C-alpha positions as CSV (number, residue, x, y, z in Angstrom):
1,M,-4.9,18.4,12.5
2,G,-6.3,21.9,12.2
3,F,-4.5,22.3,8.7
4,F,-5.9,18.8,7.7
5,K,-9.6,19.7,8.5
6,Q,-9.3,23.0,6.9
7,K,-8.0,21.1,3.7
8,N,-10.6,18.4,3.7
9,N,-13.5,21.0,4.3
10,Q,-12.2,23.0,1.1
11,Q,-12.0,19.9,-0.9
12,V,-15.4,19.0,0.2
13,Q,-16.9,22.0,-0.9
14,E,-15.1,21.9,-4.4
15,K,-16.4,18.3,-4.7
16,V,-20.0,19.3,-4.2
17,I,-19.7,21.9,-6.6
18,R,-18.5,19.4,-9.2
19,E,-20.9,17.0,-8.6
20,D,-23.8,19.6,-8.9
21,K,-22.7,20.5,-12.4
22,M,-24.0,16.8,-13.6
23,P,-27.5,16.5,-12.5
24,P,-29.5,13.5,-13.6
25,H,-30.4,13.6,-17.2
26,R,-33.7,11.8,-17.9
27,S,-34.2,9.7,-20.8
28,T,-36.9,10.1,-23.3
29,A,-38.8,7.9,-25.6
30,S,-36.9,8.8,-28.4
31,L,-34.1,6.3,-29.2
32,E,-32.3,8.5,-31.5
33,K,-32.1,11.4,-29.1
34,N,-30.9,9.0,-26.4
35,I,-28.1,7.5,-28.5
36,R,-26.9,11.1,-29.5
37,Y,-26.9,12.1,-25.8
38,I,-24.9,9.2,-24.8
39,Q,-22.3,9.5,-28.0
40,E,-22.0,13.5,-27.1
41,E,-21.2,12.5,-23.4
42,L,-18.4,10.0,-24.5
43,K,-16.9,12.4,-27.1
44,N,-18.0,10.2,-30.1
45,S,-15.3,7.8,-29.0
46,T,-14.7,5.1,-31.6
47,D,-14.9,2.3,-29.4
48,L,-18.4,3.0,-28.6
49,K,-20.4,0.9,-30.8
50,V,-24.2,1.2,-31.5
51,R,-25.6,-2.2,-32.9
52,L,-29.3,-1.4,-34.0
53,L,-31.4,-4.6,-34.0
54,P,-33.7,-5.9,-36.8
55,G,-36.4,-3.2,-37.4
56,N,-34.2,-0.5,-36.1
57,K,-36.6,0.1,-32.9
58,Q,-34.2,-1.1,-30.7
59,A,-30.1,-0.6,-30.1
60,L,-27.6,-2.2,-27.8
61,L,-24.5,0.3,-26.8
62,Y,-21.5,-0.8,-25.4
63,L,-17.8,-0.2,-25.5
64,D,-16.3,-2.7,-27.7
65,D,-12.7,-2.8,-25.8
66,I,-13.8,-3.5,-22.6
67,T,-16.9,-6.0,-23.2
68,D,-17.2,-9.7,-23.9
69,P,-19.0,-10.8,-26.8
70,D,-19.5,-14.3,-25.4
71,K,-21.3,-12.6,-22.6
72,M,-23.5,-10.5,-24.6
73,Q,-24.5,-13.4,-26.7
74,R,-25.2,-15.6,-23.4
75,Y,-27.1,-12.8,-21.2
76,I,-28.8,-11.1,-24.0
77,F,-29.5,-12.4,-27.4
78,T,-30.0,-16.1,-26.4
79,P,-32.7,-14.9,-23.7
80,L,-34.2,-12.7,-26.1
81,R,-35.0,-15.1,-28.6
82,E,-36.2,-17.5,-25.8
83,M,-38.7,-14.7,-24.5
84,D,-39.8,-13.6,-27.8
85,G,-38.0,-10.4,-27.8
86,D,-39.5,-9.2,-24.4
87,I,-36.9,-7.9,-22.6
88,Q,-39.0,-7.4,-19.4
89,K,-38.7,-11.3,-18.8
90,I,-35.0,-11.4,-18.9
91,K,-34.0,-11.5,-14.9
92,D,-30.2,-10.5,-15.0
93,R,-30.8,-6.9,-15.9
94,E,-31.0,-3.3,-14.4
95,E,-33.1,-0.4,-14.9
96,S,-32.7,3.2,-15.2
97,D,-34.3,6.5,-17.0
98,D,-31.2,8.5,-16.0
99,L,-28.7,8.6,-19.2
100,N,-25.8,9.9,-16.9
101,K,-26.0,6.6,-15.3
102,A,-26.1,4.7,-18.3
103,V,-22.9,6.6,-19.4
104,S,-21.4,5.3,-16.2
105,A,-22.6,1.9,-16.8
106,L,-20.9,1.8,-20.2
107,L,-17.8,2.8,-18.6
108,E,-17.9,-0.1,-16.2
109,G,-18.3,-2.6,-19.0
110,K,-21.7,-3.0,-19.1
111,S,-23.9,-2.7,-22.4
112,I,-27.1,-0.7,-22.6
113,Y,-30.4,-1.8,-24.5
114,L,-32.7,1.0,-25.7
115,I,-36.0,0.6,-27.0
116,E,-38.0,3.0,-29.1
117,G,-41.0,4.6,-27.5
118,N,-39.6,3.2,-24.0
119,A,-37.7,5.8,-21.6
120,T,-36.2,3.0,-19.7
121,C,-32.6,1.9,-20.0
122,Y,-31.7,-1.5,-19.6
123,F,-28.2,-2.2,-18.2
124,F,-26.6,-5.9,-18.7
125,N,-23.1,-6.6,-17.0
126,V,-21.0,-8.0,-19.9
127,Q,-17.7,-7.0,-18.7
128,Q,-14.5,-8.6,-20.0
129,N,-12.8,-10.3,-17.2
130,V,-9.0,-9.5,-17.6
131,T,-7.2,-10.8,-14.6
132,R,-3.9,-12.2,-13.3
133,A,-3.6,-15.7,-11.7
134,I,-3.2,-15.9,-8.1
135,M,0.4,-16.1,-7.4
136,E,3.0,-15.5,-4.5
137,P,3.9,-12.0,-4.2
138,M,7.4,-11.3,-5.7
139,N,8.2,-8.7,-3.1
140,E,7.1,-10.8,-0.1
141,K,8.6,-14.1,0.0
142,V,8.2,-16.2,2.9
143,I,9.6,-19.8,3.8
144,K,6.6,-21.2,5.6
145,G,3.2,-20.2,5.3
146,S,0.6,-19.6,2.4
147,H,1.9,-18.7,-0.9
148,D,-1.2,-16.7,-2.6
149,G,-1.1,-13.3,-3.1
150,F,-3.5,-10.5,-4.1
151,N,-3.9,-9.5,-7.6
152,E,-5.6,-6.9,-9.7
153,D,-9.1,-8.0,-9.4
154,I,-10.6,-6.4,-6.1
155,K,-13.2,-9.3,-6.1
156,Q,-10.8,-12.0,-5.9
157,N,-9.0,-10.2,-3.2
158,I,-12.0,-9.9,-1.2
159,N,-12.6,-13.5,-1.8
160,L,-9.1,-14.3,-0.3
161,I,-10.0,-12.8,2.5
162,R,-13.5,-14.1,3.2
163,R,-12.1,-17.6,2.7
164,R,-10.0,-17.3,5.8
165,I,-12.5,-15.2,7.9
166,Q,-15.7,-17.0,7.3
167,H,-17.6,-15.1,9.8
168,R,-20.8,-12.6,9.5
169,S,-19.0,-9.9,11.4
170,L,-16.5,-9.5,8.3
171,T,-17.7,-6.3,6.8
172,I,-17.0,-4.9,3.3
173,K,-17.6,-1.3,2.6
174,K,-17.0,0.0,-1.1
175,Q,-16.5,3.4,-2.3
176,T,-15.3,5.1,-5.3
177,V,-12.4,7.9,-5.4
178,G,-11.1,10.0,-8.4
179,D,-13.7,12.3,-10.1
180,Y,-12.4,11.1,-13.5
181,T,-11.1,7.7,-12.9
182,E,-13.7,6.6,-10.3
183,S,-11.3,4.1,-8.8
184,E,-13.0,1.4,-6.5
185,I,-11.8,0.8,-3.2
186,A,-13.1,-1.6,-0.3
187,L,-12.7,-0.9,3.5
188,V,-12.5,-4.2,4.9
189,Y,-12.9,-4.9,9.0
190,V,-14.2,-7.2,11.2
191,E,-17.3,-5.4,13.1
192,G,-17.0,-6.1,17.0
193,I,-13.1,-6.3,17.0
194,V,-12.0,-2.9,15.1
195,N,-12.6,0.3,17.1
196,P,-15.7,2.2,15.7
197,G,-14.1,5.4,16.1
198,V,-11.2,4.5,13.9
199,V,-13.4,3.4,11.3
200,K,-15.5,6.4,11.1
201,E,-12.4,8.7,11.2
202,L,-10.9,6.5,8.0
203,E,-14.5,6.8,6.3
204,T,-14.4,10.8,6.7
205,R,-11.1,11.1,5.3
206,V,-11.8,8.8,2.4
207,K,-15.0,10.8,1.6
208,N,-13.0,14.2,1.9
209,I,-10.5,12.8,-0.9
210,S,-10.8,15.7,-4.0
211,S,-8.7,14.7,-6.8
212,D,-9.2,13.9,-10.6
213,A,-7.4,10.5,-10.3
214,L,-6.1,8.3,-7.7
215,L,-4.1,5.6,-9.7
216,S,-1.8,3.9,-6.8
217,A,-2.2,3.0,-3.2
218,G,0.7,5.2,-2.4
219,A,-1.2,8.2,-3.9
220,F,-4.2,7.4,-2.0
221,S,-2.2,7.1,1.3
222,E,-1.1,10.6,0.8
223,Y,-4.4,12.1,1.1
224,I,-5.3,10.5,4.2
225,E,-2.3,10.0,6.4
226,D,-1.4,12.5,9.1
227,R,1.8,13.7,8.4
228,T,2.5,13.6,4.6
229,Y,5.8,15.1,5.0
230,S,7.1,12.5,7.3
231,I,9.6,10.1,5.6
232,F,8.2,7.4,7.7
233,P,5.4,5.1,6.4
234,Q,1.9,5.4,8.0
235,F,0.3,2.5,6.2
236,L,1.5,-0.7,6.1
237,S,1.3,-2.3,2.4
238,T,1.1,-5.8,1.7
239,E,0.2,-8.2,-1.1
240,R,-0.2,-11.2,1.1
241,P,-3.9,-12.5,2.2
242,D,-2.7,-14.1,5.4
243,K,-0.7,-11.1,6.5
244,T,-3.9,-9.0,5.8
245,V,-6.2,-11.3,7.8
246,S,-4.0,-11.5,10.7
247,Q,-4.0,-7.7,10.8
248,L,-7.9,-7.7,10.7
249,M,-8.1,-10.0,13.6
250,E,-6.1,-7.7,15.6
251,G,-8.6,-4.8,15.3
252,R,-7.1,-3.1,12.1
253,I,-8.6,-1.8,8.8
254,A,-7.5,-3.3,5.2
255,I,-7.9,-1.1,2.2
256,L,-8.3,-3.0,-1.0
257,F,-7.9,-1.2,-4.4
258,A,-9.4,-2.1,-8.1
259,N,-6.6,-2.7,-10.5
260,N,-3.9,-2.8,-7.6
261,P,-2.8,-5.7,-5.7
262,T,-1.3,-3.8,-3.0
263,C,-3.4,-3.7,0.4
264,L,-2.9,-1.1,2.9
265,I,-3.4,-1.8,6.7
266,A,-4.1,1.1,9.2
267,P,-3.7,2.2,11.9
268,V,-0.2,0.6,12.3
269,T,2.7,1.4,14.9
270,F,6.4,1.4,13.9
271,Y,6.9,-2.4,15.1
272,A,4.5,-3.6,12.4
273,F,7.0,-2.8,9.7
274,Y,9.5,-5.4,11.5
275,Q,7.0,-8.3,11.8
276,S,6.4,-10.7,8.9
277,P,4.3,-14.0,8.4
278,D,7.3,-16.1,9.1
279,D,7.5,-15.1,12.9
280,Y,4.4,-16.7,13.2
281,N,5.0,-20.0,11.3
282,T,8.5,-20.7,13.1
283,R,9.6,-21.5,16.8
284,W,8.8,-18.5,19.0
285,L,12.4,-18.3,20.4
286,V,13.6,-18.3,16.6
287,A,11.1,-15.5,15.7
288,T,12.4,-13.3,18.8
289,Y,15.8,-13.7,17.6
290,I,15.2,-12.7,14.0
291,R,12.9,-9.8,15.2
292,L,15.7,-8.5,17.6
293,I,18.1,-8.8,14.5
294,R,15.5,-6.6,12.4
295,L,15.2,-4.1,15.1
296,F,18.8,-3.8,15.6
297,S,19.4,-3.2,11.7
298,F,17.2,-0.1,12.3
299,I,20.0,1.3,14.4
300,L,22.9,-0.1,12.3
301,A,21.2,1.2,8.8
302,I,21.0,4.7,10.1
303,T,24.2,5.2,12.5
304,L,27.1,2.9,11.1
305,P,28.3,5.4,8.3
306,S,27.9,8.3,10.7
307,F,29.5,6.5,13.7
308,Y,32.6,5.9,11.4
309,I,32.9,9.2,10.2
310,A,32.6,10.6,14.0
311,V,35.3,8.4,14.7
312,V,37.7,8.9,12.1
313,G,37.1,12.3,12.2
314,F,36.7,13.4,16.2
315,H,37.0,10.2,18.2
316,Y,40.1,8.4,17.7
317,E,40.2,7.3,21.2
318,V,37.4,4.8,21.1
319,I,39.5,2.6,18.4
320,P,41.5,-0.1,20.3
321,E,45.3,0.5,20.0
322,E,45.8,-2.7,17.8
323,L,43.4,-1.3,15.1
324,I,44.8,2.4,15.1
325,S,47.8,1.5,12.7
326,P,45.5,-0.3,10.2
327,V,42.8,2.6,10.0
328,L,45.2,5.2,9.7
329,G,47.0,3.4,7.1
330,A,43.7,2.7,5.0
331,I,42.5,6.6,5.4
332,R,46.1,8.1,4.8
333,D,46.3,8.1,1.3
334,I,42.7,9.2,0.5
335,A,42.5,12.6,-0.9
336,Y,38.6,13.5,0.1
337,P,37.2,13.7,3.9
338,P,35.3,10.9,5.0
339,I,31.9,12.7,4.4
340,V,32.6,13.0,0.5
341,E,33.8,9.1,0.8
342,A,30.4,8.3,2.5
343,V,28.3,10.2,0.1
344,L,29.9,8.9,-3.0
345,M,29.5,5.3,-2.0
346,V,26.0,5.5,-1.0
347,I,25.4,7.2,-4.3
348,V,27.2,4.4,-6.1
349,I,25.2,1.6,-3.9
350,E,21.9,3.4,-5.1
351,L,23.0,3.5,-8.6
352,I,23.5,-0.1,-8.6
353,R,20.4,-0.9,-6.9
354,E,18.2,1.3,-9.4
355,S,20.0,-0.3,-12.2
356,G,19.4,-3.9,-11.1
357,I,16.0,-3.1,-10.5
358,R,15.3,-1.4,-13.9
359,L,16.8,-4.3,-15.9
360,P,15.5,-7.7,-16.8
361,S,15.6,-10.3,-13.9
362,P,18.7,-12.3,-15.6
363,I,20.5,-9.2,-16.2
364,G,19.8,-7.4,-13.2
365,S,21.4,-9.7,-11.0
366,T,24.7,-9.9,-13.0
367,I,25.0,-6.1,-12.9
368,G,24.3,-6.2,-9.2
369,I,27.3,-8.6,-8.5
370,V,29.9,-7.5,-11.3
371,G,29.1,-3.9,-10.6
372,G,29.7,-4.0,-7.0
373,L,32.9,-5.9,-7.3
374,V,34.3,-4.1,-10.3
375,I,33.5,-0.5,-9.1
376,G,34.3,-1.4,-5.2
377,D,37.8,-2.7,-6.2
378,A,38.4,0.0,-8.9
379,I,37.1,3.0,-6.4
380,V,39.6,1.4,-3.7
381,T,42.5,1.2,-6.0
382,A,42.0,4.9,-7.3
383,G,42.2,6.1,-3.8
384,L,38.7,7.7,-3.9
385,V,37.5,5.9,-1.0
386,S,38.8,3.6,1.6
387,N,38.4,-0.2,1.8
388,L,37.0,0.5,5.6
389,M,34.4,2.9,4.3
390,V,33.3,0.1,1.5
391,I,32.9,-2.4,4.3
392,V,30.8,0.2,6.4
393,I,28.6,1.3,3.4
394,A,28.2,-2.2,2.2
395,L,27.1,-3.5,5.9
396,T,24.6,-0.5,6.1
397,S,23.0,-1.4,2.6
398,L,22.6,-5.0,4.1
399,A,20.9,-3.9,7.4
400,S,18.5,-1.7,5.3
401,F,17.4,-4.7,3.4
402,V,16.6,-6.9,6.3
403,V,13.4,-4.9,6.7
404,P,10.2,-6.7,5.6
405,S,8.8,-3.6,4.5
406,N,10.1,-1.9,1.4
407,E,8.7,1.5,2.6
408,M,10.7,1.4,5.8
409,S,13.6,0.3,4.0
410,D,13.6,3.3,1.7
411,S,13.1,5.6,4.8
412,L,16.2,4.2,6.5
413,R,18.4,4.9,3.2
414,I,17.1,8.6,3.7
415,L,17.8,8.9,7.0
416,T,21.6,8.0,6.5
417,F,22.3,11.5,4.8
418,P,21.2,14.0,7.7
419,L,23.3,11.8,9.9
420,I,26.3,11.7,8.0
421,I,26.2,15.5,7.7
422,L,25.7,15.8,11.5
423,S,28.5,13.4,12.6
424,S,31.1,15.2,10.3
425,V,30.4,18.5,11.9
426,L,29.7,17.7,15.5
427,G,31.0,14.0,15.9
428,F,29.2,11.6,18.6
429,I,27.3,14.9,19.6
430,G,25.8,15.3,16.3
431,I,24.7,11.5,16.0
432,A,23.1,11.9,19.5
433,F,21.3,15.0,18.1
434,G,20.1,13.4,15.1
435,L,18.9,10.4,16.7
436,L,17.1,12.6,19.4
437,M,15.1,14.4,16.8
438,V,14.3,10.9,15.0
439,L,12.9,9.9,18.5
440,I,10.8,12.9,18.7
441,H,9.4,12.8,15.5
442,L,8.4,9.2,16.0
443,C,6.6,9.9,19.2
444,R,4.7,13.0,17.7
445,M,3.6,11.0,14.7
446,E,0.1,9.2,14.4
447,S,-1.6,6.8,12.2
448,L,-5.3,7.5,11.9
449,G,-5.0,9.4,15.1
450,L,-3.5,6.7,17.1
451,S,0.2,6.7,18.5
452,Y,2.8,5.8,15.9
453,F,5.5,5.1,18.4
454,T,3.3,4.5,21.7
455,P,5.6,3.6,24.5
456,I,5.7,0.1,24.8
457,Q,3.2,-1.5,27.4
458,F,3.9,-4.6,29.3
459,R,1.0,-6.5,27.5
460,D,1.7,-5.3,24.1
461,L,5.3,-6.2,24.5
462,K,4.6,-9.7,23.9
463,D,4.2,-9.2,20.2
464,T,6.5,-6.0,19.5
465,V,10.3,-6.2,20.2
466,I,9.9,-10.0,21.3
467,R,7.4,-12.6,20.2
468,V,6.0,-15.0,22.9
469,P,4.1,-18.2,22.5
470,Q,0.5,-17.9,20.8
471,F,-1.1,-19.1,23.9
472,L,0.5,-16.2,26.0
473,M,-1.1,-13.5,23.8
474,K,-4.6,-13.5,24.9
475,R,-5.2,-9.7,24.4
476,R,-5.2,-7.5,21.4
477,P,-3.2,-4.4,21.5
478,E,-4.1,-2.1,24.1
479,Q,-3.5,1.1,21.9
480,L,-6.2,-0.2,19.3
481,E,-8.8,0.2,22.1
482,S,-10.8,-3.0,20.8
483,P,-14.3,-3.5,21.8
484,R,-13.2,-7.2,22.3
485,P,-10.0,-7.1,23.8
486,Y,-9.7,-10.7,24.4
487,K,-9.4,-13.3,21.6
488,S,-11.6,-15.6,22.8
489,N,-15.1,-16.3,24.1
490,E,-14.2,-17.9,27.2
491,L,-11.7,-15.2,28.3
492,S,-13.9,-12.5,27.4
493,D,-16.7,-13.6,29.4
494,K,-14.5,-14.4,32.1
495,H,-12.3,-11.5,32.3
496,G,-14.3,-8.9,30.6
497,K,-15.3,-7.1,33.8
498,K,-11.8,-6.4,34.8
């Protein structure tokens, strides 16, 4: 944490220096001078339009590509005709005498109205709305539950949340990050449920971000997460408003981004990446069974190839006598050691996966099926890989795809390689050593200063590894230290002193 604070202090100083270089520039009564200053600040960009009104004593400035002509007619010209040209009578306007604010307003899609002999700049919101319809997220399918998802419009995303939490305690705090892009973000949380210390820590980290541009949620998370060099995700990303709302009601914070449908949730634990909205829309016994399968897939995805390599390379004694002959027959004619087989097959699977993602959907699914069958059969026939290794890598890939979170799935696939190397050198001892290092790393990690792999407490066990009926989950997670630990007024009043 010392390095993080030292880095942030340096970034804050650099950011203050940059802000000091652009002091407010007061507008003058000269229309020509004001227009010339704005044109110079925007580098004489061709999409900056200067429309001189009759008499050439008034001008309307706007960026043609991001403004809506219909809104200009409706909000500016029509009211001007009705008010006999008196702009002071138009209600929907903003005023400023700072030309730098005028430039920023233009970049936001507003138009600037200037008058000869008047140093005041009048702003009108005529931004062109280019939004995508609310649809179900393609990468977060659910069987039951809501089928709407976030899009690139941050206002619509906040609207989806407010429609689900219609309470005065829902708090929205907007900020801008990126010195050039000035990307808008919104911190969303429920006052009285969230831990105030966590909110303060997140606001401090966001304020300390110093960058020319932040164009994605992934880049943003790297600036504020506790361990940037860890392969494990420390923020839960989602495009589902129902999932976001459930996390907010637990006492967490949601981070929304303009022009990005991804929402980041923090602080989170390791178990949050194995939870799905379907868990709460089905019977609790079924949800528990599926969640246990997901957690078992974590172990299977990172240990199955290394376990196979350790068995065929060091520990034949663990193989049943009935299987010794088939296993030896499958690997006897393979020219390469098991580690080469495993690495080769993992790379082939990754190539098929990436090609399937990049190609159009109708072709991508075909490439995945045909490529897997053809290459798998050919590589076994050629004697480069045994049929047992093909089965092992296929099961490993399936186990990694069981995880509801794409970020955690990517982490599992990367973890496969170091464990393969350790098992090929030390056998079961190497696997045990690798798993121990992973466990130590998880226990040392934090998410916004809170434990990432916290020891499971009995109360929190109700919604981590298993999922008990909803009426038994009366408390919020202990780790979040919510000021309102109980989930109802009755329980809070009755047991709050205990």
